[in-house]
N, C-alpha and C positions, 0 to 999 in steps of 0.2 A: 382251384386248378393247379395241377402239378406242372411247373415250368420245366421243360426239357430242352436239351441241346443235343442234336444228332451229329456224330462225327464219324465219317467214313470217306475214303477216297473214291468210292464208286457211286456215281449219281443214282443208279438203279437201287442200290441198297438204301441210300438215304431216302429216296422217294417211297420205297416200300415201308420203311420204318415210320415215316411220317404218316402214310396212309393208315397203318395199323393204329397208331396212337390217336389220330384225328377221328377215326371211326369209333373209338371207345370214348366213354364219357370221363371228364375230369382231367384232361390233359391240354396243355398249350405248348406247341412246339415253337419256341421263341427264336430258334436259329439253327443253322447248319454249318458245318465246317468240313473241309476236305483233308485236313492234316492237323497234327497236334498243336503246332504253333498258332494256327488260326483258332483252334478250340480254346486255348488259354486266353487269347486276346478277347474272344467273344464272351467267355465266361466272366471276365472282369467287368464287362459293361452290361451284359444281359442278366447275370446272376441266376442261372438256372438252378433248380433244386436237384435235378438228376441229369447227368451227362451219359448218353449212350455212346460208347467209345470203341472203335476198332483198334486192334493192336498193330497190324502191319500196314503202315502208311508211309508215303515218301516224306523225306525231311524228318521232322520230329515224330517218332512213332507213339503208339498209345501208351507204352510203358513210361516213357519220359514225360508225356503229357499228364498221365495220372499223378506222378510225383509233383508236378508243378501245380496242377489243379487243386490238390488237397492242401497245398501250402499257401493258397490264397487266404486273405483275411476272412472271407465268408465262403468257405469251400463247398462245392457241390458234392453230392454223392455220385460215385462213379460205378456204372454198370458196364462191364466189358462184354462186348459181343464180337465173336470171332469165329472163323471157320477152323482155326487151329486150336486143338485142345491139348497141346503139349504141356507136360508137367512144368517145364521151365517157365513157360509163359504164365501159367496159373500162379505159381508161387511168386514170381517177380511182380505180377500185377497186384496180388494181395499184399505183399510187403510194401509196395509203393503206396498203398492206401485205398485200393479199389474195394467197393462194398459187395460186388458180385461178379460172377463170371458165367456167361451163358454162351452156348454155341448158336450160330446163326440159323441153324435148322430148327430152332425152338418153335413150338406152336404159337400162334399169335396170342391165344388166350393166356398161355404161360408167360409170354413176354409182358403183357399188360399187368398180370399179377406181380411179376418181378419188379416192374417199375414202381407199382404201388408200394410193394414191400420195402424197397430200397428208400423211397421217399419217406416212409414211416420210420426209418431208422433200423430196419432189419437188414440182414445180409444173407447172401445165398450163393450156392455153387450149383452148376448143372449136375444132376444126380450121377450121370455117367462119369463125370470128372471126379466126383467125390469117391465113388466106388473104386476107380482105378488108382487113385492116390493112396487110399487105404491099403490096397493090395501091394502096391509098389513099396510103400513105406515098411510094411510088416515083413516083406520078403527081404529087404536089404538091412533092416535094423531090428531083428527079433530080440526080445528080452530087455529092451532099453528101460531103465528105471523110470517110474512115475514121478512127475514133478511134485514136490512137497506141498505146493499150493492146493493140490487136489484133495489133500486130507481135510481141508476146511469144508468140503462139500458134504451135504446130507446125501443119503442113498438116493432120494428122489432127484436131487440136483444132478448127481452123477449120471443117473439114468437119462435125464433130459439132455445132458451134455453129449452122451453117446448118440442120441437121436439127431441132435444138431450136426454132429460129425458125419451122419449119413445123408445130410442134405435136406432134412425135413424142415418145413416151415412151422410156425407156431400152430397153425390150424391142423397140420398133419400130426404134430406131436400130441395135440389135444385129443384128436381122434384115436391115436394109438394107445394113449394112457387113460382114456375116458375122463378127461379133465376139461374144465372150462378154458376157453382160449385166453381169457384175461388172467386166469391163474397161471397158465403156462408162461405168459408174458412176464408175470411177476417173478416166477422161478428163474427165467432166463436172465432177467435184469440182475437178480441177486447173485447168481452164480458167476456172471461176468464181473461183477463188482468184487466178489471174493477172490477171484483168480487175478484180477487186475488187467482185464482185457477190454479193448475198445468196443468190439462188436462181435457178431456171430461168426463172421468169416475168420477173424483172428482166433476165435475159439476152435474152429476146424483145424487151422494150422497148428495151434497149441496141442490139440489132441494127437495129431500125427507126430509132432516133434517130441512129445513126452512118452509116446508108446502106449497111450491110454486107449488102445483098441487092439483087437486081435482079428485075424482073418475069419470072416463068417460069424463073428460074435463080438462080445465085449468083455472086458475085464471087470470084476467086481470092484466097487468103490474101495479105496484104500482104507484100512482100519487104523 
């Protein structure tokens, strides 16, 4: 069972998230919190594997709560759920240590998949957020040089890194490249190790910040 903690200042949202998770198999909602401070307190005692966390809350918001939650001795994985898909929120949440960022209008099946993925150590962004960030980054910083760490990647690893940056899961990458999902997982693990990144979400940020993507396509791997 995946132990989850739901954090949102709106009762109806918490009730809805609980209903979705409890209707699916493999989840145990161990607690609920209405603000960031309560979330940190409950996480210390309940030790959830995944925290579903809103950003805008009274008192301690979700961004500060994320930073404190990931600093705990046995940190939870943080999946941010919000109605606000502003770039500032995305980057601040990811840099604070969140493992994923989804909008609250996500389909219930996608939410269940996302919690499973985050609990398994994967990371993700809402596809609409990923696409907009790519376009925004390329528009404001064209031609930025590629980070030298990318030169250690094989052509296949570079290809998979591009697909990660587009928000694709391991299963989606496997289908795109006609590879086994376990092989894709191995590729992802290897490329993260080579570049020195913690997880997939930080790989997405790395891709934007190094300019390793172009509008509507991708750059070839460095030679």
